[in-house]
Each structure stands twice: as C-alpha cells, then as structure tokens.
RODO-2510 file (C-alpha; in nm, 4 decimals, decimal comma):
residues 100
     n   res          X          Y          Z
     1     m    -0,7061    -0,1554    -0,5133
     2     g    -0,7868    -0,3053    -0,8457
     3     l    -0,6404    -0,6327    -0,7333
     4     f    -0,8550    -0,6451    -0,4247
     5     s    -1,1828    -0,5765    -0,6030
     6     k    -1,1041    -0,8319    -0,8753
     7     s    -1,0209    -1,0901    -0,6135
     8     k    -1,3404    -1,0064    -0,4300
     9     k    -1,5433    -1,0545    -0,7515
    10     n    -1,3789    -1,3915    -0,8180
    11     s    -1,4463    -1,5081    -0,4653
    12     e    -1,8091    -1,3908    -0,4905
    13     v    -1,8530    -1,5729    -0,8230
    14     t    -1,6911    -1,8830    -0,6762
    15     k    -1,9080    -1,8534    -0,3662
    16     n    -2,2213    -1,8192    -0,5823
    17     n    -2,1170    -2,1182    -0,7937
    18     v    -2,0563    -2,3269    -0,4824
    19     e    -2,3965    -2,2270    -0,3431
    20     e    -2,5702    -2,3128    -0,6725
    21     i    -2,3947    -2,6488    -0,6933
    22     s    -2,4698    -2,7170    -0,3281
    23     n    -2,8374    -2,6242    -0,3698
    24     e    -2,8627    -2,8360    -0,6839
    25     f    -2,6986    -3,1288    -0,5031
    26     v    -2,9390    -3,0973    -0,2088
    27     t    -3,2395    -3,0699    -0,4415
    28     t    -3,1254    -3,3737    -0,6380
    29     n    -3,0718    -3,5765    -0,3196
    30     i    -3,4125    -3,4777    -0,1811
    31     s    -3,5721    -3,5684    -0,5126
    32     k    -3,3981    -3,9073    -0,5160
    33     k    -3,5030    -3,9762    -0,1568
    34     e    -3,8639    -3,8817    -0,2330
    35     n    -3,8604    -4,1157    -0,5336
    36     a    -3,7074    -4,3918    -0,3227
    37     n    -3,9703    -4,3372    -0,0532
    38     e    -4,2477    -4,3507    -0,3125
    39     n    -4,1019    -4,6698    -0,4603
    40     l    -4,0805    -4,8275    -0,1148
    41     k    -4,4385    -4,7253    -0,0439
    42     n    -4,5539    -4,8859    -0,3706
    43     e    -4,3596    -5,2026    -0,2905
    44     m    -4,5200    -5,2172     0,0551
    45     v    -4,8663    -5,1867    -0,0999
    46     m    -4,7882    -5,4655    -0,3474
    47     l    -4,6504    -5,6868    -0,0682
    48     s    -4,9600    -5,6202     0,1391
    49     e    -5,1848    -5,7199    -0,1510
    50     s    -4,9780    -6,0332    -0,2133
    51     s    -4,9872    -6,1332     0,1523
    52     s    -5,3646    -6,0812     0,1560
    53     s    -5,3988    -6,3072    -0,1475
    54     i    -5,1798    -6,5734     0,0150
    55     s    -5,3778    -6,5496     0,3383
    56     s    -5,7034    -6,5869     0,1470
    57     a    -5,5683    -6,8898    -0,0404
    58     i    -5,4576    -7,0533     0,2860
    59     h    -5,8023    -6,9883     0,4345
    60     d    -5,9652    -7,1499     0,1284
    61     v    -5,7377    -7,4553     0,1570
    62     n    -5,8177    -7,4902     0,5282
    63     s    -6,1888    -7,4654     0,4538
    64     s    -6,1610    -7,7292     0,1801
    65     l    -5,9682    -7,9628     0,4102
    66     s    -6,2298    -7,9164     0,6812
    67     n    -6,5086    -7,9994     0,4355
    68     l    -6,3175    -8,3036     0,3094
    69     t    -6,2614    -8,4272     0,6654
    70     t    -6,6303    -8,3858     0,7478
    71     a    -6,7311    -8,5719     0,4307
    72     t    -6,4844    -8,8528     0,5071
    73     l    -6,6181    -8,8918     0,8620
    74     t    -6,9770    -8,8950     0,7354
    75     q    -6,8875    -9,1569     0,4757
    76     a    -6,7145    -9,3702     0,7412
    77     e    -7,0266    -9,3510     0,9607
    78     e    -7,2471    -9,4537     0,6677
    79     i    -7,0197    -9,7470     0,5866
    80     n    -7,0284    -9,8526     0,9527
    81     n    -7,4111    -9,8303     0,9531
    82     v    -7,4341   -10,0406     0,6349
    83     n    -7,1959   -10,2937     0,7905
    84     n    -7,4179   -10,3169     1,1003
    85     i    -7,7317   -10,3544     0,8870
    86     m    -7,5678   -10,6307     0,6828
    87     a    -7,4476   -10,8089     0,9997
    88     n    -7,8007   -10,7929     1,1464
    89     f    -7,9479   -10,9150     0,8184
    90     n    -7,7000   -11,2045     0,8104
    91     s    -7,7791   -11,2967     1,1708
    92     r    -8,1548   -11,2911     1,1093
    93     m    -8,1211   -11,4916     0,7899
    94     e    -7,9249   -11,7577     0,9826
    95     q    -8,1961   -11,7636     1,2513
    96     l    -8,4605   -11,7935     0,9810
    97     a    -8,2704   -12,0820     0,8224
    98     y    -8,2527   -12,2630     1,1597
    99     n    -8,6232   -12,2104     1,2148
   100     v    -8,7176   -12,3471     0,8761
***
C-alpha cells in the first residue's frame, strides 16, 4: 500500500506541475498575442496617419498645378491680346503714314 500512495502523490505532483506549466504557457502566449495585436493596431494607426499626410500632399500638389495652369493660360491670353493690339497699332501707323 505504501507504494501505491507514494506513486499516487508523485503522479499528483507531476499532474499539478504539468497544469501549472501549461497554464503559464497559455498565459504567456495570450500575453504575447495581445502585445502583438496592440503593436499591429499602433502600426495601423501610424500607417493611416502617414497615408493621410501623403493624400494631403498630393491634393496640395494638384491644387498648385491647377493654379499654375490657370495662370499660364491667363498669361498666354494677355500676350495674345498685346500682340493683337500691337498688330492693330502697326496697321494704323502704316495707314497714317500713307495718308500723310
């Protein structure tokens, strides 16, 4: 009988040790996964902020290009108007010279 009770104690101690190790392993794994999830969440937030900044920069560049295009077209129209005025002035000066 003494052998059986000693064996039973050893198996209970071993069983308890296995349960403790198993519980500790599970707790450690859950903790690691929670940390990994938190890190991924933080990375996603940072990526979202970065993509918002990039989107804003692209919008600013598009706006600047639009303004530059408008200014260039306006300048081209003004140059064309000055060219027409100068051509009319030249034509009238020639007519004036013929009349004199």
